[in-house]
C-alpha positions in Angstrom: -18.7 -1.1 8.2 -15.8 1.1 10.0 -14.8 4.2 7.6 -11.8 6.5 8.6 -11.1 9.9 6.8 -8.5 10.5 5.4 -7.4 13.5 7.4 -7.7 10.8 10.9 -5.7 8.6 9.3 -2.5 11.0 8.7 -3.1 12.4 12.6 -2.2 8.5 13.0 0.4 8.6 10.5 2.0 11.2 12.0 1.4 10.5 15.7 4.0 7.5 14.8 1.1 5.6 16.2 1.6 1.5 15.0 -0.9 2.0 12.0 -2.0 -1.0 9.9 -2.5 0.5 6.9 -3.1 -2.1 3.7 -3.4 -0.6 0.0 -5.0 -2.7 -2.0 -4.2 -0.9 -5.5 -2.3 -2.3 -8.0 1.1 -2.2 -7.5 1.4 0.6 -10.9 -1.3 2.1 -9.2 1.0 2.2 -5.8 4.1 2.8 -7.7 2.5 6.0 -8.1 2.7 7.1 -3.9 1.4 5.7 -1.7 0.9 5.6 2.5 4.4 5.7 4.8 4.1 2.3 5.5 1.5 0.9 4.0 1.7 -2.3 3.1 0.1 -3.3 -0.7 -2.2 -6.2 -0.8 -3.6 -5.7 -4.3 -7.6 -6.7 -3.4 -6.7 -9.6 -6.2 -4.8 -11.1 -3.5 -6.2 -10.4 -0.3 -7.9 -13.8 -0.4 -4.7 -15.5 -0.6 -2.7 -13.2 1.8 -5.2 -13.8 4.7 -2.7 -15.5 6.5 0.0 -12.6 6.8 -2.4 -10.3 8.9 -2.9 -11.0 12.5 -6.3 -11.3 13.9 -5.9 -9.1 17.1 -5.3 -6.0 15.0 -6.6 -3.0 14.0 -6.0 -3.2 9.7 -7.3 0.5 7.8 -7.7 -0.3 3.7 -7.0 2.0 1.3 -7.5 2.4 -2.4 -7.9 4.7 -5.0 -11.6 6.5 -4.1 -12.5 4.1 -1.3 -14.7 1.5 -3.2 -11.6 -1.9 -3.3 -11.2 -1.4 -0.1 -14.9 -1.3 0.9 -14.9 -4.8 -0.8 -11.5 -6.3 1.3 -13.8 -5.0 4.2 -16.4 -6.3 4.3 -14.2 -10.0 3.3 -11.7 -9.7 6.3 -14.3 -8.6 8.3 -16.3 -11.7 7.7 -13.2 -13.7 8.5 -12.8 -12.3 11.6 -10.9 -9.3 10.9 -10.9 -6.1 12.9 -10.8 -3.6 9.7 -11.8 0.1 8.4 -12.0 1.6 5.2 -10.8 4.9 4.4 -13.4 6.8 2.6 -12.4 8.5 -0.7 -9.5 6.6 -0.9 -6.3 8.0 -1.9 -7.8 10.9 -4.3 -8.4 12.5 -0.9 -5.2 11.9 0.9 -3.8 14.9 1.3 -0.5 13.3 4.0 2.9 12.3 2.6 3.4 9.7 0.3 5.9 8.1 -0.2 
């Protein structure tokens, strides 16, 4: 599984580069703040909503600490998606939130 640090994700977001960030936390967790531009797809719904994702794009998966996003990465990789797990999750995120 590919991994990326929160600092590397923050650089991508700050550059304004098109980052496809999927936050797999529950809706109430995301309401407390998420990475700007991140799309919320709770882990339990990833299998049912993967049709919304494009296999030609790269996705960065995020959760609270890195565990759930890691599981989402494993599942999506097995389905042919290009995904990277943000290590440490939002607990390690020091950038802006929305």
